[in-house]
N, C-alpha and C positions, 0 to 999 in steps of 0.2 A: 660666251656666249653660245646658246643652243642653236645650231643650224640642221635646217631640216634635211636629211640624206636624199639624194636623188634617186628617185624611183627605180625598181630593177626594171629594164625594158628592155628590147631589142636593138641595135644599132640605127636609129633612125636615118644615117647617111647614107647606111649600104642601103635601105629598103628604099630610100629617093631615088637613088641612081639605077637601081633596078625596075622600081615602078610596081614590085609584088609585093611589099609590105602595106599593110592597111591601118585604119587610124588608132584602133584598139589596140595592135602591138607597136606605137608608137606615142602613146598616151602618155601627158606628161602629169596627169593626177594618180591618185591613190588606189584609183577604182581597180576592180577584180573582174575580168568578163570570162563568161561561160559561153559555150558553144558559138565560140568564133565570134563574139562579138554581139552574139543575139542577145543575151543578159549581162546588165552592168551591176554590180553590186559594191559596197563600200570596203575600204579593208579590214574591216572587222565584220566579214561576211560568216566568221566561225560564230558567231554567238545567235546565228540563224536557227542553226541545228538546235541549240538550247530551248529555243522559242516554241519549236516543234515540238521537241519534247513534252513541253511543259503543256501542250495542249493537246497531245495525242493520247500520252499516258493517262491522265484520268478519265479520258473519255473512253478508252478501251478496259478501265475498272470498270468503270459505270455499265459499260454494255455486257460485260461476263457477269459481275456479280450482283449486279441491280436490274438492268433492262430485261437479261434473259428470265430472271424470275419474276418479274412483273406478268412476262409472258401466259404464265400459268393462273396468275390471279384475277386477268381480264379475258373476257371473251369478245366476239367479232373482230377478230384481227387488232385490236387496241393495243396489246400488249405489243404487238411486230410494227405496230405505228412508231410507238415510243422509241421504242430502238432505231428504226428508220430515219426519224426526225435528229436523232442526235449524231448520227453518221453522217447524213447530209448537211447539217450544218456544219459539221466539223470539216466535211471538205470543202464547203464555201468559205470557210472562215481560212484554211490555207491558201486557198486561191485567192483570196483579198491580201494574204501575207506576201506571197509572190508577186502579186501587181504591185504592192508597196517598196518590196526590198528588190525586185528584178529590173526596174526600167528606170530611164534617165529620169531624175528628179526634175529637171528644167537646168541644166547645166550649161552655160554661156561660155561658147567657144574660146580661146584664147586668142589675143591679136600676135603675130611674131615680130611685131615693132610697136614701139610708144606710139599714139596720137599725135599728129601735130595741133600745137597750141592753136587756138582760133585766131585768126584774122594775119594768120603767118603767111607772107607771100615770097619769101625767100631772098628778099632784098634789104636782110640785114646788115648795114653798115658795122664794120669792124675796123681796128687798128692793123697795120702792117704787120703780118705774120701771128695774128690774133683770130682765135677759133671761137664765135659765139656760141654760148653754152644756155640754151633756154630752159629755164624750168619750170615742167608741168605744174599749175596750181594741185594743191592736193584735194583741196574740195570743193565743189560747184554747186550752184542753186539753181533748182527747177521749179517750175509751178505745177502741182497738181490739185486740179479742181479749185484752184485761186488761192493755194495755201504753197507759201514756199517749202521747198524739201532739199534736204543737202544730199548730195552724191558723192561719193570719198572713188577717189584713182586707187585700183587695185595694183599694186605693184609685180606680184605674179603672173595676174593674167594679161596685165600692162592695157587695162580699158577703165572706162568710166562705170560703174556699175549701175545700173538703170535702177528708178526707186524698188524697194522690199527686197533688194538684192542683198547678198552677203556671202563673204567667202570662208567656205567651211576649212577648217585647219587640219581636219581627222581627211577627209576625202581630198582635200588642196583644190578644189573646185569653186568658183562664183556659180551660185544656186537662185533662179528667179523664185522670189516669192518665199525667201528661205524661211523655215517656220524653227527647225532645229535639226541636230543629229539623232536619230532616236536607235542606240545601241542594240535594242531588240530587234529590231528588224536590219541592223548592218546597215543604213543606208539614210542620206540625207532625206528629210521630207522637205518639197518642193511645190513648185506649180501644178507640175504635171502627177504627184503622186499623192497629194494633199487628200483628197477626196476619198482615194482607195486606202489611207492612212485611218481616216477615220471612222468608215467602213469597218476596218478592221478590226479596230478597238471596240466598236459599238456593237458587233457580231460576237465578238470574245466575252462581253459583259452579258449578252442575252445566254449565250451557251452556258456560263456558270449560272445564272439563275435559273435554267432549265434542270443541269445536272442537280442542282441544291433541292429544287422544288421534287423531283423525283426521288431523292434519295429519302428524304422526310416522307413521301408516300408509301416507299416501301416500307419505313417503320411503322406506319402506321397501320398496313397491311398485315404486317407481323403483330401488333398490338390485338388488331380485332380477331384476327384467324385463332390466337393461341389465349387470348384474353389474360395478357399478362402486363405487367407496367411498361413503361418508357425504357427504362433501363435495361432491365431483362431483354427487353426487345432489339435496344443497342447492340446489346453486348452480342446477339445471335448475329448482326450482320456487321463487323467493323469496318468493310469495307465502305460502308454506306458513312460510317462513323469520320472515315478518314476523309472521305469524300465531301462531307459536307463543312468539314473544317478548311478545307485545301480553297473550296469556292468560296466560302466567307471570307476568306481572306484576300483571295484574289478579286472578289469582287469590289472591295476598297481601292484596291488597285485601279481595275482598266476601270469601274464605274466612275471613281474622280476621277480618271482620265478623260471620259466621256462627258462629263459634266462642265470640265473646263474647256473643253475645244467646242462645245457649245455654244459656253459664253463666247469663246474667240470670234466663231463663226458670225454669231448673231449683231457682234461688235465690229467685223470684219478687221481682225489684228491677226497676227500670228504670234507665235510664241517669244519669238525673238523681241518683237515689238511691243509686246506685253511687260518684259522684265527690264528693256531698255530705256523706251520712251516714254512708259507711263501716260497712255492716250486719255485715261480718264483727268489728269489735269490740264491737257490740254488738246485743242481740235484734233482730231482724225481725220486727215482728209480721202481716207478711203471708204469712210462710213455711207453707205448708201440706204440706210433702213434696215430693219430686220429681215423682211420680205424678198428685198432685192440682194441682202448680203447672202442668203441660202440659197439663193437662185444662181448668184456668182459660183459658187463651190459644186452646187450639185445638178445644175439645170444647164450649162455653159458645155461647149464642145471643150475637148481637151488640146492644148495648140500642140501642133507637130515639134517634134525633136528637132533642135539645132544640129545634133550631132550625128551625122549618120557612120557610125560605127566600123562598118565593113566596106565604108569604102576605100579603094587605094587612094594612097597618099601620093599627090603632084608634086612633081619636083619643083622645088621652090624657085621662082626665078630672081635671076639677079638684080637689084635695084640700083638706078642711075644714081649717080652724085646728086646731090642736093645743090642749087644754083647759088644759094649764100654761102655754103663750106661750112655751116655749124652745125651743130647736133641738137637732138633733144633731150634731155634729162627728167629721170624719172624722180617724182617727188622725194624718193627716199636711196638716191643712188648713191651706194656708197658708205650707208649708214644702216646699222642694224635697229631699224623703228620698228616697234610692235604695232600691229594693227589695230587700228583703234576699236574692230569689231569684236573681232576673234582673239586678240592677244597671241598673234602668229608671228614668230621670227621672221627675216629675210632667209630666203633657200637661195639653193644653188643657183636656179636661172635666174635670179635677180645679178648676179655678181659674176658670171660668166663671160658676158660679153662684154665688159669693159678691160677684164683682165686680158681676153685673149687680144684686141684689141693695143693694148698698151704695149705686149709681149713683141707684138709684129713691128712696133717702131723699133726696135733694138737690132741693131745688124751684126753679124757675127763678129767684126774687125773691132767694134766697139767694145764685144762681151772678152776678148782676148787681152783688148789694151788695159782691162783693169784688174787690179792684182787683188788678192784676198787680204781682208782688212784695211782697205785703200779709204774707206770712208771715214775710218777712227781719224786719219788725219786731218779733214778737213774741217773747217770753221763751223760753229753752232749754224749762222743764219743760211748756210748751203744744208745743212741737215733739216733746216725748218721748211726749205724751199722744196726739198725732195719730199717730206713727209706731205708737206701741203698738194705736192703733184700728184703724189701716190694716192691722197685722199681725193683730189679730182677727177683720176681716172677712175674709182669705185673699185680698186684692188685691195685684197684683204691679203698679207701674206700667207704663205701656205707653213704648214707645220715642219714640212722638209726641210725649208728655205731658212727659217726660224728656230735657233736651237740654242743652247746654253752648251758650249766646251770650253774648258779651262776658264771658266768665269767670266768668259766676252760671249758677245752677241755677234754672230755668224749672219752678214746681210745677203740677199739672193743675189746672182748675177746682174741682175737686171736693176735693180735699186743703185748697184755699185756702178753700173755704167751711168746711170742718169746723173748720179753725185759727182762723177769724172767731168759729163759735160757742162755740169752746172760751174762746176767749182775752176774750170778751166778759165774763162773769161775773169772770173773774179780773182784768180792768183795772178793775173796778167795785169789788171786793174792794181792789185794790190803792190806788185812789183813795181808798177811804172809810179805808184806815189810814192813808195820809198823811197825810189830814185831822186824824184823832184824833192822829198824833203832834204837829201844827201848836198843836194844842189845849195839848196838856199842856206844849208849850214855853211857851205863852204863859203858862199858868198858872204 
């Protein structure tokens, strides 16, 4: 089973105690921060450098080998305007790229504790010495414009995802109106940056068309001034030929992406919804009509971020014990269940809490009284009881505690202690029953 490794970050406990740590320093997602939390990127932020190179390099070649030559062919500063438009358009495109990749896409803050089940009043009745375990439902239904919509529980963030929200397995965050994770910008595309993403793709398409068109203009100028064929003119300006081929291929990519997102905006869908739910086969609860759908994307104010990454981390208060004495379990507590939406496995945070609680129940005396290999002497029903108890506690054995030596399995001291406690009454019961049998035989 693949387990997502814990993110490398500073010790949150030390930061909480001192009060000097900030949110971006103790962030549990896989994001990368710059300028002390002012910019947030995805873990694949290095791909952003490749994207910038693919934009800046051809424009630089265009300005040096094409636009500069066109300045000699046009008067009244028209040639200078051609170069100025290319430079300004490129700067505008890079700004949209930064607004897309360097801002919060709509991350929903995680809960520190699972939510309580609806209708729970703390008066759950249970037998003596028993602790009720209330399992949260995996899926709930809400109505959106009169149409029922299913929302799912996120085991990582410990919350019910709002409609149109999904958990990104790359950034390890729940994102509102999740569209997709774009590796070219190194960021999730969601509620707060989808507008800039579309404008970036659209402006990149226009920039490709601009460079493509003026490269052909330069070739035509050479043909007219030297009275030669198109092939000889193309040989005299190899930079134009390279740019024509490059921009032609790029236009198919970014132009097709622009057309696809125009369709998504007109029908008020996301890329994730289009590939998963297929609203063309059933009613779309978010479709408001073409005009209102475009207004929602381009004419509404962008909501404020729900995260203040530069805020100091407050000291977490100690929660009082619940009156019912019970606990709430995640729908997938102790199980490696695939995420329904993103195919994600259980992460470190899902299993750590149960392990710490179980380990604290064993005192030092019980650990000392258990000898290595004692579990092998107990009966199979005790082994089953131990396994079921470990599974209910949500504990997974560590590699250091489970290993093969001399052809036998070594158990951790905690599990051995539990086996000893469970096996003791069974042994007593077994001896008593054997004694009664002997008495009956004598009689």
